[in-house]
C-alpha positions, -999 to +999 in steps of 0.1 A: +000-001+000+012+035-007+028+051+023+008+083+018-024+065+026-012+060+062-016+086+089+015+093+108-003+100+141-041+095+151-062+081+178-075+046+172-112+038+164-122+037+200-102+069+209-085+050+236-050+047+223-024+066+202-017+052+168+016+061+152+034+051+121+068+039+135+092+059+114+123+042+127+113+010+106+108+029+074+112+025+044+116-014+048+088-022+073+055-005+078+043-009+115+017+008+133+021+012+171-008+014+195+002+032+226-018+039+258+009+044+285+024+078+289+059+064+293+056+046+259+043+078+243+073+098+257+096+071+244+081+072+210+087+110+207+122+107+221+132+078+199+117+094+168+092+067+163+069+098+157+088+128+145+085+162+127+075+192+148+038+192+138+033+154+144+051+155+177+027+183+188-003+162+177+011+131+195+016+151+226-019+164+225-034+130+222-010+116+249-021+142+273-058+135+266-052+097+270-035+104+303-064+126+315-088+097+308-066+076+333-067+103+360-093+090+385-093+123+406-127+137+413-114+169+427-105+196+401-074+206+418-062+170+421-070+164+384-051+195+374-021+185+394-020+152+376-025+168+342+003+193+349+027+164+359+018+147+327+023+180+306+059+185+320+068+149+315+058+148+278+074+182+272+107+168+284+110+143+256+123+168+230+136+203+242+140+220+207+107+217+187+084+244+200+052+226+186+056+201+215+052+227+243+027+247+222+003+218+219+007+207+256+002+242+268-029+246+245-043+215+260-036+225+295-053+258+290-086+242+280-087+224+314-074+255+332-103+278+320-129+249+328-129+251+366-167+251+368-171+221+347-172+185+359-141+162+353-158+141+326-168+173+309-132+185+310-120+153+296-144+155+267-131+191+260-096+178+260-105+151+234-121+177+212-091+200+215-066+173+205-087+165+175-089+200+166-051+204+168-048+175+142-075+189+120-061+225+121-026+210+112-039+196+079-055+227+069-024+248+079-001+224+058-024+228+028-023+266+031+015+266+034+015+244+003-005+270-015+018+298-006+050+278-013+037+267-047+038+305-058+076+303-054+083+275-079+073+265-114+064+232-132+096+213-137+116+231-110+146+216-094+142+217-056+165+207-029+155+197+006+169+185+039+156+160+065+119+152+063+093+178+065+066+161+046+034+141+052+053+118+075+062+147+098+026+162+099-011+152+097-010+156+058+010+173+030+038+183+052+054+218+055+085+219+032+070+192+010+036+206+009+041+227-022+054+195-040+026+173-029+000+200-037+016+206-070+015+169-078-023+169-071-025+195-100-005+176-124+029+194-120+062+177-119+094+186-100+129+173-097+136+170-060+171+164-046+169+149-011+199+153+013+203+119+031+205+138+064+231+124+086+231+108+111+195+095+112+190+095+075+155+112+075+160+123+038+172+088+026+147+068+046+116+091+047+116+120+023+127+100-009+103+073+002+072+095+003+082+116-027+086+084-048+052+073-036+038+106-050+055+100-084+081+128-079+113+125-098+135+119-067+172+121-066+189+110-033+224+127-025+248+126+004+247+157+025+282+168+013+271+166-024+247+196-022+273+222-031+281+203-063+243+199-072+239+237-068+270+245-087+257+225-117+225+247-119+202+219-110+185+236-080+160+265-085+151+267-047+157+252-014+128+242+007+134+233+044+111+229+075+117+243+110+114+232+145+114+266+160+117+302+146+128+333+167+111+366+165+140+379+143+136+350+118+165+329+130+154+295+122+162+262+139+159+229+118+177+195+115+215+196+117+230+205+084+203+231+074+224+262+081+252+248+059+227+246+029+217+282+036+253+294+034+259+275+001+226+289-013+237+324-005+270+318-024+253+303-055+225+328-055+196+302-048+166+313-028+165+295+005+130+292+021+119+280+054+083+266+056+063+260+088+032+268+106+030+298+129+028+274+159+065+269+151+073+306+154+083+315+191+079+352+194+090+349+230+126+346+220+144+374+202+171+354+183+180+319+175+208+321+202+182+315+228+171+282+213+181+251+232+199+226+209+192+190+217+222+168+221+218+132+211+235+099+218+269+093+202+259+059+191+237+076+164+270+086+147+293+057+155+271+026+153+236+032+139+229+017+104+263-003+103+267-040+106+296-033+130+309-001+147+325+022+123+345+045+147+372+036+172+362+029+207+366+058+231+364+085+203+346+117+214+314+126+196+295+158+192+260+151+181+237+181+181+203+175+165+197+209+151+214+239+139+201+276+136+202+294+103+207+331+105+178+351+093+200+371+067+203+338+047+166+332+044+147+345+014+113+340+030+095+322+057+063+305+044+035+302+069-002+293+065-009+331+066+015+340+039+052+345+030+072+367+056+100+385+040+130+405+056+131+423+079+115+394+098+111+414+132+085+433+113+070+408+089+066+381+116+049+405+140+024+415+111+015+379+106+007+373+142-013+407+142 
């Protein structure tokens, strides 16, 4: 079955468990996990079984709702104490992507302003809010795709990094939304996918879903991007984002900022695509973003039949980097395309 027919994250038919498409098994195995325990949901987020800023937010919202179902407190304050504990716990799974805390805080506020309601009523409101977060994400991604599609033409060459497609969202994706939307309208593109070391999201996920959509897909190693740009094969670069500061500095999967530097040199427009829920107006610059550090084994051992680095070698493994706003041609949101200076254009979008 086509991978695009699967939902990356959803509630099961009885709305009593979280269903996720295990992205650590792709592209070779399609496995759906049904999770009910909050610790298993935390682990799924941390280990990237569910990944991508929007999908993480949706999974966390469903996770908090499922934990609320299990809270047997009849007193409002006892219920809120349990809900707050669950919120902080889930939020600790990934520190960089703002959608995680955004979705959890949004869910918590629903309960916070419902003090006069019964506990069963609050649980129902939480269910509806989680479903709304998922539904709104689909519409946001479609609108991002519409705006992004104005930046490219039929037959364009596009380079992308990591996976910011349907697998990372509820549908369409962010950076890949213009491509999927264009395909629905009969357009064709040539998409170069960085493999995205060390977790290979480009190789395992982006190339997989683009091929499923009939896109002319070319996989390259991360260090081949400069040569591809130099040969004139790239008309635009589309990347997603995990957090954007008020000045437009954008945090995305490690390796993104290097692409932006190359794009500046070769005169290729570099675009960041993401929903406004990913824009954190509470931080002034990207310097305030906490960069997640991950296990050294992802670099030294993962994907290899045997260890490919000497025992005892030190490993620096940041999961993200920050692209300076001066390297970004535009930030594409569901409300339109923000252009420099971003301190003004992003503020107007929120207004």
